[in-house]
N, C-alpha and C positions, 0 to 999 in steps of 0.2 A: 544429527542435522546441525549445521553450523548456525551461528547467530542466535544461540539460545539465551534466554534471560537468566539472570542470577536468581538466588533464593529470595523469596518474598517474605518479609516480616511485617505482617499487617498491624501488629500492636505498635511497633516502632514507627511505622508510617502514620498511624493515627495520632500518636504523640507529636510527631513532626508536623502534621497537618494542623493540629491544635495550636502549636507554637507559631507556625507560619501565619495563620489567620489572626492570632492575637497580636503578633508584631505588625500586622497591617492595619490594626485598629478595628478588626471585625469582632463584634460582640457575639459571644456564643451563649449568652444568658437566656434569651428567649427559649422556651421549651422546644420550639420547632428547630432551633439551630444547634442545640447541645449535642445532637448525634451527627452533625455535619462532618466533623473530622473523620469519623469512622466511615461514613458514606464516601467521602473524598478518597480515602485510602483504598477502599474496595473498588471504587470506580477506576482509579488509575491502575490498580493491579490488573483489572480486567482489560483495560485499554492496552496495557503493555505486555500482556502474556498471550502469545499465539497458542492455539490448540495444536497438539501434536498430530502429525499425519504421515503416512507413507506415500511416496509418489508411485502411483500405480501406472505401469506402462505395459503395452501389449505389442506383439510383433505387428509390423505393418504388412500384413499378409496380402492385401490387395495392391501393394506397391503405391498407395495413395501419394500423390505428389502435389495436390492442391492445398491451399491454405486451410488450416483449422483455426478458427477465431472465436474467442469468447469476448463479447462486447459488453460494455456498461457494467462491469463487475464493481459493485459498491466497495469503496475502500475508505478507511479513516485511519489517521495516524496522529502523532503528536510531534509538533515542530521541536527539534532538538535545541533550537536557539532560545525559544520563549516558553516552551512547554504548553503551548496552546494548540488546540486541535486543528487539523486540516482534513478536509473530506471531499470526496468526489467519486470519480469512476476510473477504472483501468480497462484498457482494451489490450488483450493479449492474444497473439497469434503466432503460428509457426508453420513452416513447411516440413512435413515429416521426412525423416530419414528412414532408418531401419525400424524405429519404434514410434508408436503413438501413445498419448497419455490419456488417462481417464479424464473426461472434461471437467468434472467437479474439482479436479486437482489444480486446474489453472486458477480458480478462485482461491483455493487453499494456499497456493504459493503467494498470491497477492496479500492475503491476510497475514501469512507468516512474516513477511518482511515489513508489513505496515504496522505490526504490533510492537514496535520499538521506537524510541525517539529517533526521528528521521529528518532528512531534508529530501524533498521530492525528487531531485535529480539523482541522488544516490539510490533511493527506493526503486526508481524506474530501471536503473542499470542493474541493481541486484536481482530483480525479477528476471530480466532478460538473460543475464549471465548464468544464473542458477539453472534456468530451463535449458539453455544452450549446452551446458556441461552435462546435464543428466539425460537429455533426449538425444544428443548428438544430431540435432535437427539441422537441415540444410539452411534454415533461416529462422530467426526469432525476432518478432517486433513487439514492443510494449509502448503504449502511449498512456500517460496518466494525466487526467484533467482534474484539478482540485481548487477549492477555495480555501485560503489560509486565514484563520481567525487572527493571526498576528498581523496580517495586512488589513483585515476587515474591521476589527474591533479596536485596534490601537494604532499608533504611528500615523500612517497616511490615511487610515480609515477608508480604504477603497472597497466598500461593501459591494459584494456581487462580482468582483473581479475574479477571474480564474487564471491559473497558471497551467500551462501544458508542457510536459516533458516527454521526450521519446528516446528509445534505444532501439537501434536497428542493427542486428548482428547477422553474421554470415552473409548470404546472398543479398539480404535486404540492405546491408551496408554498402554493397558494391554495385547493385543494379537499380538505376533510377526508375525504370519501367516497373519493376517488381515492387519497389517502394510505393509508387503511385497506385498500383493495384491494391496493395495492403491498405493504404490510407483511404482509398475509395471504399473498400469493403467495410471499414469501420466508420465511414461517413465523415471523415475529417477533411477530405480533399474538395468537397463541394463548396461553391462560393457562399459566403455569408455565414459559414460555420466558424 
């Protein structure tokens, strides 16, 4: 599978975290803080390492042609510009072609691409492109809604603001009515949303 992380060296990461905190003037003397560099290293290793999976697909025996949608898939990632987290939900849907996918795999694909330093726009496009290539679907739509800590906690400090990105491939990119149906099914087209 593409987009695999490199080798993880937790010992070196812990040393680097200790140096990082020290250079920022953070004291690690109190008993509760002396283990912080190791916890930081392990936490970031977990955040940045996707679990392996195989995309399970099945023949579309019934010739199903309606949307298959997984809504509100929890996602979290790390902003590649500030290395602060962003979190929210992804809505992933497709119009099947010859194959359908195991539903849990839609969430696995979101996790796979989220577990790397990212920008939300790229993340959204990667999920949609990857599913389009592997499913040969007639249409794939991905919408990601997330709050970015680099916007909420620093800089503009716009706490509670969310960013929405979308990728509409295949027929969804060409057919406005189909796109409206998809957005309606994920409840993004309603007023006040």
